[in-house]
N, C-alpha and C positions, 0 to 999 in steps of 0.2 A: 272791268267788271261787266260792262254792257256787252262786250264781245263774248265773254264767257257765257253769259246768260243766253245770248242768241245762238251760240253753238250748242249749248246744252239742250235747248228745246227745239233745235233745228228750224228756227224761224227763217223764212225767206223775206228779205227786205229789198224793196225796189224803190227806185226814185220816182217821185211824183213828177210827171211831165206836163207840158202844156196841153196835150191831148187829154190827160186825166182831168185837168181842170175844166176843159171844154165839156167833157162828158158830165161832170158834176153840175156845172151851171146849166147845161141844156136840160138835164133831168129836173133841176130845181125850177127852171122856167116852165116846163110842162106842168109840174105840180101846182105852181102858182097860178098859171092860166086856167087850169081846171078848177081850183078852189075858188077863184074870184070870178069865174064865168066870163073870162075875157073874150071868149070865142064869139059871144053875141054882139060885141062892140066893134067888130071888124067886118070888112066886106068879104073876106075870105072864109069866114066861119070856122076856120081851123088854123090856129097860129102855133100849133105844136111843132116841136123840132125832132121828136123821137117816136112819132107814130109811123105806121106802115102805109104812108101815102106818098105820092110823088111830090107834092108841095112841101111836105114835112122833110122828106129826104133832101130836097133841093136846099132848103134853109140850113139843114144840118151840114151839108157839104160846103156851103158858103162859109159857115163858121169855121170849119176845119181848114178851108183855104186861107182864111185870115190868120188863123193860128199858125199854119205852116209858113206863111209869109213873114210873120213876126219872128218865128224861130230862125229863119234864114237871114234876116236883117238884124244883126246884133246891135246896130246903132239905134234901133227903135226902142230898145229896152230902157 
């Protein structure tokens, strides 16, 4: 029945990947840091991961490097 409904409404279903979770959590981190004003408690003054700054991009890429390493090393799961 589920397959029939998906075909009927032409839904496109995709798998949730590790990168999807990384995006979700980095967005949540930025929201949390902004709401609780965590930027004032650090030396960097900007601890975001998804802003358009060099530091933010570097942190975001580090998270993705870790996620990629976990995906390649199946024994770590």
